[in-house]
C-alpha positions as CSV (number, residue, x, y, z in Angstrom):
1,M,7.6,66.2,78.1
2,V,9.5,68.6,76.2
3,L,10.9,72.0,76.6
4,G,10.0,71.3,80.7
5,I,6.0,70.6,79.7
6,T,4.8,68.0,80.7
7,P,1.3,66.4,80.2
8,S,-1.3,66.1,82.4
9,T,-4.1,62.8,81.2
10,I,-6.7,65.9,81.0
11,V,-6.0,69.1,79.3
12,I,-8.4,72.0,80.4
13,F,-8.9,74.7,77.4
14,L,-10.6,77.6,77.9
15,K,-12.4,77.0,81.2
16,K,-15.2,75.4,79.3
17,G,-13.7,71.8,77.4
18,F,-10.9,69.7,77.2
19,I,-9.5,67.3,75.7
20,A,-9.0,62.9,76.2
21,P,-6.6,61.1,76.0
22,N,-2.8,62.5,77.2
23,P,-1.4,60.9,75.9
24,F,-3.1,59.2,72.8
25,S,-2.9,56.6,70.5
26,E,-6.1,56.3,68.1
27,F,-8.2,59.3,68.6
28,L,-8.8,62.5,70.8
29,T,-11.6,63.6,71.6
30,I,-12.1,67.3,73.1
31,T,-15.4,68.6,74.4
32,G,-16.7,72.3,75.7
33,L,-16.6,72.7,72.0
34,Q,-19.4,75.7,70.3
35,E,-20.5,75.7,67.1
36,G,-18.0,77.4,64.7
37,M,-14.8,77.1,67.3
38,K,-12.0,76.2,65.5
39,V,-10.0,73.0,66.2
40,R,-6.2,72.7,64.5
41,I,-3.7,69.7,65.5
42,F,0.0,70.7,64.3
43,N,3.6,68.6,65.0
44,L,6.7,69.9,66.6
45,Y,7.6,70.7,63.2
46,G,4.2,73.2,62.2
47,T,3.3,71.1,60.5
48,L,-1.0,72.0,59.7
49,L,-2.6,68.3,60.5
50,Y,-5.6,69.0,61.5
51,D,-7.8,72.0,60.6
52,G,-12.0,71.8,61.7
53,T,-15.1,73.8,62.6
54,A,-17.0,72.3,65.8
55,S,-20.4,71.3,64.4
56,K,-21.2,70.3,68.4
57,K,-20.4,70.2,71.2
58,M,-17.8,66.6,71.2
59,E,-15.3,66.1,67.9
60,K,-13.3,62.8,67.7
61,I,-9.7,62.9,65.6
62,E,-8.5,59.8,64.3
63,T,-4.4,60.0,64.7
64,D,-4.4,56.4,64.4
65,K,-2.2,57.2,61.6
66,W,-0.6,59.9,62.8
67,A,3.1,59.3,64.5
68,S,4.5,59.2,67.4
69,G,5.5,62.2,69.1
70,S,4.0,66.0,70.6
71,Y,1.0,67.7,69.2
72,F,-0.3,71.3,69.3
73,V,-4.0,71.6,69.8
74,E,-5.6,75.4,69.1
75,V,-9.4,75.7,69.9
76,N,-10.3,79.5,69.1
77,N,-13.5,80.9,68.9
78,A,-14.2,85.3,67.7
79,D,-12.0,86.6,70.8
80,Q,-9.8,83.3,72.8
81,R,-7.2,81.1,72.6
82,S,-5.6,78.7,73.7
83,I,-3.5,76.4,72.6
84,S,-2.8,73.0,74.4
85,F,0.3,69.9,74.3
86,L,-0.5,66.4,73.8
87,V,1.6,63.2,72.8
88,K,0.6,60.4,70.8
89,Q,1.8,57.4,72.8
């Protein structure tokens, strides 16, 4: 838990998609994406670890080489932006 934020098992974004599992270890699955949506993942220090553009409705992101800790996932399209808090075990 960081700054009073408690992670949930599934994070819902933009009322259409979700990110799971949370906490995660070897991978993250993001569903409900639309083609062209931007996905960026940062650690708590603001270091960008993943920067991608969705080409399908589901993206599986390998995270096995990332350190344990807290991360922020930003998903956005042309008019909306969602930032979610996740934890890597």
